[in-house]
C-alpha positions, 0 to 999 in steps of 0.5 A, a space after each residue: 161590660 157584660 152588663 152592657 153587652 146583655 143590655 144591648 142584646 135585650 134591646 135588640 130582642 125587643 126591637 125584633 119583637 117590635 119589628 114583627 108587630 110592625 111587619 105590615 107598615 115596614 115596606 123597605 129594608 131601610 124601614 126594617 132597620 136590619 143593620 141596627 138590629 144585627 150589628 150590635 149582636 157581634 159587638 155585644 158578644 165579643 166586646 165584653 169577652 175581650 174586655 173580660 180577658 184583656 181589661 187593659 185593651 181598650 178595644 173590648 170596651 169600645 166594642 161593647 159601647 158600639 153595641 149599645 150605641 147601635 142597639 139604642 136606635 134599633 129599639 127607638 126606631 121600631 118603637 117609634 114606628 109602633 107608636 106612630 103607625 102600628 098602635 097609635 096612643 101608646 106612650 110616646 115622645 119624639 125625644 125617643 127616636 131623637 136619642 137613638 139617631 144621636 147615639 148612632 152618629 157616635 159610631 160612624 163615620 168619624 166616631 167609634 168605628 175609626 177609633 177601633 181601627 186606630 187601636 187594633 189590635 193591642 188597644 194602643 195607637 201606632 204612634 203618638 201622631 195617630 192620636 190626632 186622628 182620633 182627636 179630629 174624629 171626636 171633634 167631627 163626631 161632635 159636630 155631626 151629633 149636633 147637626 143630627 139633633 137639630 135637623 128638622 126630620 128624624 132620619 126616615 121616621 114619620 116624626 118631626 124633630 122637637 129640637 129642630 133648628 132651621 138655621 143649623 138644619 140648613 147648615 147640615 144639609 148645605 156645604 158645611 154638613 157635606 164638608 163635615 161628613 166628608 171629613 168624617 170619611 177622611 178620618 175613617 180612611 186614615 184609620 184604615 191606613 193606620 192598620 195597613 201601616 201597622 201590618 207592614 211594621 208588625 211581626 209575630 202575634 200582632 201580625 197574625 192578629 192584623 191578618 185575621 182582621 184583614 181576612 174578615 174584612 176581605 171575606 165580608 167585601 168579597 161576599 158583598 160584591 158577589 151578592 151584588 153581582 148575582 142580584 144585578 144579574 138575576 133579581 129585580 130591583 126590589 128583591 136585589 135591595 132586600 138581598 143586599 141589605 141582608 148580606 151587608 148586614 150579616 157581613 159587617 154585623 157578624 163576620 167583622 166583629 168575629 174577625 176582630 174578636 178572634 184576633 184580640 183573643 189570639 185564638 189559634 192565630 196561625 190557623 189563619 193561613 189554613 183558613 185562607 187556603 181552605 177558603 180559596 180551595 173550596 171557593 174555587 171548586 164551588 165557583 167552577 162547579 156553579 159555572 159548569 152547572 149553569 152552562 150545562 143546565 142552559 144547554 140541556 134545557 134548550 135541548 129539552 125544549 126543542 125536543 119536548 117543548 117544555 123545561 125539565 126539572 128532572 134534568 136540572 136535578 140530575 145535573 145538580 147530583 152530578 155537580 155534587 159527585 164531582 166536588 170531591 174529585 175536583 177538590 183533590 185535583 185542585 188541592 196541589 195547585 192551591 197548596 203550591 200557591 197558598 201553602 197553609 200554615 198552622 201552629 200545632 203540637 207535634 208528637 213522635 213516638 216509637 218502641 225502644 229496642 224494637 229490633 231486640 223484641 223481634 229477635 226475642 219474640 219471633 216474626 209471627 208473635 211480633 206482628 201480633 204485638 205490633 198490631 195490638 200496639 198500633 191499635 192502642 196508640 190509635 185509640 189514645 190518639 182518637 181519645 185526645 183528638 190527635 191526628 195521625 200523620 204518618 206511621 212507619 214500622 213502630 213509629 208514629 207521627 201525630 199532631 194536636 191542636 192543643 199542647 195539653 192534649 198532646 202531652 196527655 196522649 203521650 202519657 196515656 200511650 206510655 201506660 197502655 203500651 207498658 201493659 203490652 210489655 213494651 217501652 216507648 220514648 216520646 218527643 213533643 214540640 209546638 211550632 208553626 208547620 206547613 200543611 200540604 194536603 194531609 202532610 205536615 212539614 217544616 223545621 218544627 217537625 224535624 225538631 220534634 223528631 230529634 227531641 224524641 231521639 233524645 228521650 229515654 225508655 218511658 220518657 216523655 220529652 218536650 221542648 221549652 216552647 211546649 213547656 211554656 205553652 202548658 203554663 204550669 198545668 203539667 209538671 215538668 223537670 228541666 233537662 237543660 239545653 241540647 243541640 238537635 242534630 240538623 236543627 240550628 240553635 239550642 233547644 231547652 228540653 223538659 221531661 214530663 213528670 
């Protein structure tokens, strides 16, 4: 699959070179074949990546084949334009563009695109009945490929089809061809419906995977709609078409494959809620500031024109600076509202640590000496948190609460803190747990936080105690010793605990 992906990327690179050579003959976005050039890139990267990590998941293979099927028409279309218009006389055959248009038909509306939807996210159909949708899509795709091959004209290229048949071409452009294409759209709609049904039934990681796909789709559609509205309001027709072609190409050629790829690879799936939260927060603030800037600039320019009979770029620049300065305060003001409506959730590694017998240490050292030791202790802990990419959430006295994106970083930091604190003549106990938490601003809350704190309370001097969930996440890369199951005060259920070696 990596060979297929690299071949697709090489074909895209060649198409880009030919597009540059054809720049004088390319007059419209359609003639640039931007979608065929950009779409294969995302699929050529994520397809082989998923296939190499999850060989049994058919989606990786489908993505890689999709990349190749889209890269072929990108190259053949540009080569045809180069051979016919830019540099007549180079070796050329009309079968070249015909092959490209045929492979493109394999992707949509009823081919590989709906098949990928039907198999998302685990490479299996939702139920045996949905397999018939894929079969219908295959049959319709075969009909559409035949129609494509036998049409008299090859897409929008200035080349006659050497395989064109008048009878089939008439069927393709008549009611039969329209019905076949509409049925292909029905298959595509049913495939999308299967994803909705699967999302309603799914739980755990599969639900998070589907939500990643839904988020990527919603983001792509939202960006496209906003770009369309902007183009209609402020741009002429030709410029609007060019901008929309670029936006649609980027959205559906890069954002969608990225969403599918992240979902398939299961990379930090729980961070989706955090991403949605931040998208809404920053998006809302940006929209409000943009509207305010536009309105203020219109009023200010009208006032300047009335007084000086000319527009002022200095006024617009000043308003832009003011909008930039207002972004931070507005973000802080809007965050509580967004957090209340869309609380961000993430799966993090939680670390609690404090000094053992700190009260006795105060008695032994005295207040002034203890303040000095405490200062050095906090500096040492924060130094290790920075080194292991941890984030300090809260500090109370000699206790620290910190979070990490990766379990191994959290455990490594706990061991390092234990060693550096020992050099100060102190002993600490540390507890770690991994779980889903709620993020409100810089604060972290949830049942997993209470569990991590209770685990620390059960640890002895110089012990690093972790939950069974975290020990499993370490996947054997750090040695642990089973400490049995414990009931954590105030936390329902029993937790398996392990001591880090």
